[in-house]
N, C-alpha and C positions, 0 to 999 in steps of 0.2 A: 519352802518359802525363800525367795531371794531378797536380800537387803542391799540397798544402794550404799556405796562407800560414804556418802554424806550422813545417812542414818546411822551406820556403824560408828563414824567418827563422833557424832553427837552422843551416842551411848557411851563410848569410851571416855569422852570429856566429862560427862556427867558422873561416871563412875570414878573418875580421877579426883573430883571433889571430895569424895568419901575418904580417899587416901590421905588427905592433907588437912583433916579438921580435928579439932579438939573435942573430947566428949567428957572429960572429968570435971568435977565441980570446981577445981581451982583455975580453970581456964574459961574464957568467954564461951558462950553457947550461941548456936544459931537460933533465930527466932522465926517461927513460921506463921504465916497468916494467909487465910483464904481471901481471894479476890472476888468481890461481889459485882464490880462494874469496872469498865474501862472506857474512858472518853478522852481520846487523843493520848496525851502522855500523863493524864491524871488517872490514878488507880484508886479505887474505893476498896477499903478493907472491911472485914467483918466488923460489926459494931464493937467498940472498945479496944481494938487492937492497934489503933494509931498511936497509942501512948508508948508502944514498944519501939518507935522509930523516931528519928530526928533529922533535920536538915544535915547534909553532907555524909549521911549513912550510905554505905555501899550495900546494894541489894541484888539478888538474883531473881529475875521473874521467869517463871517456867510454866509452860502449858503441859500438864501431865496426861491428858486423854484427848480424844477426838478422832482417831483414825477410823476409817470405814473398812470393814472386811467383807470378803465374799462369804455369803451365808448359805449357799445351796448345799444340800446334803449329798455331797459328793467328794472326791479326792481333793478338790481345790479349796475346801472349807477352811476358813481362817486366813487366807492370803489377803494381805493388805491391798485394798483397792484405791485408797486415798489417805495421805497422811493427815491432812487438814490441820497442820501446824502441831499435831501431837509431838511432844518432845522438843518443841522450839524453846529456846531460852535466850536471855539477854542479861547482861550485867549493866546495871545503872547506878546512878547516885541520886539521892533525894535532893532536888533543888528547893522545894518548898512543901509546906503542908497546908493546902488551902481550906482544908476542913479537918475536924477532929480525927476522922478515920480516912482521910484522903491524903495521898502522896503524889507529888508531881515529880517525875523522874526525867533524866536527860537521855532517855532510850526510846526507841520506837517500838511501842507495844500495840500499834493499831491493828495488826493482824491476829492478835491473840483473842481467843473466844472464851468467856467465862463458862460457857457450857462444857468446855474442855478442861475444866477444874485447874484454873490458873492459881498459882500461889506465889507469894513473895517471901524470900528467905533473906534474913539480915546476915550478911557475909561477915565471918570472922576476918579480921585484918590484923596484921602484925607489922612490926617495924624493921628497919634494916639491921638493927644490932641484935635482934632476938634469935635465940636458938630454941627450938621447941622439941620436946619429947612427949610422946603420947603412948599410952598403953592401948588396950583393945578399944575399938571404935564400934559402937552399935547405934546406928542412926534410928531415930523414932520410925516406926512402921508407917506406911502410907495408910491413912484412915479414910480415904475416899475424898479428902479435901486438902490435907497438907501432910508433910513428912516425906520419908523415903529418900531424901537427898541431904547431903552436908555440903557446905560451901565455905571456901576459905581463900584469902588472898595474902599470901605470906611472902616475906622477903628475907627471912633468915633460914638457918638450917633446920630441917625438920627430921626427926628420928621417930619411926614407928615401931614400938616395942611390944605390939600384940596383934591379935587378929582383927580383921575387919569383918 
């Protein structure tokens, strides 16, 4: 199977998120929420999950699934025939919360499809004066709706002293 440079870069970028994220209890944690609907730049979260977010929170919106594959029982089986936005992601900031479980973001998410298992991840943020040290990082497993990715936006030094 051949991958385009763009899809490889998306994969490497997402993998980089895991390299720069905290996972021990003394550090802030990512929050993961399943997206149930998208209307323009308004994203509806699973009931009760809006309380985990607030205005000015940085989030990563990522579509986890959706690619079409060649399914004939021959040597070409499994070749991607259409990405359909699988792996697409965008960083955004929450501008407002028009409903208890709705967030309005400053990012274009109009091409994302909830059938592709879109999730919102609250991004870990740091400040310019911070130096960060982290031991082993084990992201929560992908459960079919959320997980599998860590995201951080850091401005200080980061030292990883364990395995990913």
